[in-house]
SEMARLO-311883 format. One line per 8 residues: number of its first residue (from 1); their letters; for each residue x, y, z of C-alpha. Coordinates in Angstrom, 3 decimals, decimal comma. Layout:
NUM) A) X Y Z ~ ...
This chain:
1) XXXXXXXX) 172,862 -97,484 8,644 ~ 172,814 -99,449 5,463 ~ 172,707 -103,182 6,155 ~ 172,997 -105,867 3,505 ~ 172,824 -109,586 4,329 ~ 173,435 -112,092 1,534 ~ 172,911 -115,809 2,105 ~ 175,307 -118,232 0,446
9) XXXXXXXX) 174,810 -121,852 1,451 ~ 174,457 -122,125 5,236 ~ 175,935 -118,710 6,077 ~ 175,121 -115,059 5,523 ~ 177,619 -112,318 4,832 ~ 176,477 -109,141 6,548 ~ 177,797 -105,751 5,462 ~ 177,020 -102,633 7,481
17) XXXXXXXX) 177,807 -99,024 6,600 ~ 177,289 -96,741 9,609 ~ 176,885 -92,987 9,299 ~ 178,788 -91,359 12,178 ~ 181,339 -88,525 12,457 ~ 183,728 -90,482 14,736 ~ 185,692 -87,553 16,200 ~ 188,811 -88,530 18,183
25) XXXXXXXX) 188,883 -85,475 20,424 ~ 192,363 -84,569 19,167 ~ 191,535 -82,425 16,107 ~ 191,120 -78,662 16,249 ~ 188,614 -76,489 14,393 ~ 189,482 -73,353 12,369 ~ 189,507 -71,258 15,557 ~ 192,022 -73,600 17,206
33) XXXXXXXX) 189,569 -75,107 19,684 ~ 189,654 -78,857 20,270 ~ 186,704 -80,690 18,718 ~ 185,154 -82,865 21,475 ~ 185,437 -86,654 21,175 ~ 182,363 -88,310 19,649 ~ 182,653 -91,932 18,559 ~ 180,870 -95,280 18,567
41) XXXXXXXX) 181,807 -97,297 21,651 ~ 179,717 -100,444 21,307 ~ 178,320 -102,370 18,348 ~ 175,944 -105,337 18,672 ~ 174,455 -107,554 15,967 ~ 171,525 -109,916 16,354 ~ 170,288 -112,763 14,167 ~ 166,578 -113,434 14,734
49) XXXXXXXX) 166,847 -111,830 18,199 ~ 169,968 -113,752 19,292 ~ 173,185 -111,763 19,809 ~ 175,872 -112,980 17,402 ~ 178,416 -110,151 17,649 ~ 179,480 -107,559 20,185 ~ 182,376 -105,171 19,690 ~ 183,969 -102,420 21,745
57) XXXXXXXX) 185,297 -99,573 19,590 ~ 187,390 -96,528 20,390 ~ 188,165 -93,123 18,904 ~ 190,618 -94,454 16,311 ~ 187,892 -95,974 14,083 ~ 187,359 -93,998 10,863 ~ 184,416 -91,740 9,994 ~ 181,366 -93,635 8,635
65) XXXXXXXX) 182,738 -97,065 9,615 ~ 182,154 -100,213 7,570 ~ 181,700 -103,581 9,288 ~ 181,490 -107,028 7,660 ~ 180,925 -110,380 9,355 ~ 179,487 -113,854 8,654 ~ 176,649 -115,663 10,410 ~ 176,544 -119,472 10,230
73) XXXXXXXX) 173,145 -121,109 9,960 ~ 171,403 -118,113 8,400 ~ 168,648 -118,545 5,829 ~ 166,884 -116,216 3,430 ~ 164,192 -114,271 5,279 ~ 166,077 -114,187 8,609 ~ 166,148 -110,842 10,420 ~ 169,499 -109,144 11,096
81) XXXXXXXX) 169,601 -106,180 13,506 ~ 172,609 -103,957 14,225 ~ 172,775 -101,498 17,128 ~ 175,467 -99,001 18,045 ~ 175,939 -96,765 21,084 ~ 178,310 -93,792 21,165 ~ 180,148 -92,005 23,962 ~ 177,400 -89,337 24,173
89) XXXXXXXX) 174,798 -92,006 24,958 ~ 173,139 -91,870 21,534 ~ 172,037 -95,190 20,028 ~ 170,780 -96,379 16,698 ~ 169,285 -99,686 15,600 ~ 168,520 -100,781 12,059 ~ 167,287 -104,083 10,646 ~ 167,546 -105,957 7,369
97) XXX) 166,199 -109,225 6,013 ~ 168,693 -111,745 4,653 ~ 168,245 -112,580 0,985
């Protein structure tokens, strides 16, 4: 994931670009076989260890999803962590420092 957190006044704008195939389970490959569903189901963001966002996603979210949100009370140097979990049980967590 690429995470960017920019502080402006008393809030931070967080932008996250996630690398994930996000298959719906409805497409077929060249041989005509259905490609199994594989998508992010849950996204969680933390600001200095405190959960500030949770989201439940489904198969209709696009490949390599982009997420943007604001955090009130953020300051430069604060730690932002984003975690996702997909329907195969895989997880990924990345962190960034607000600037």
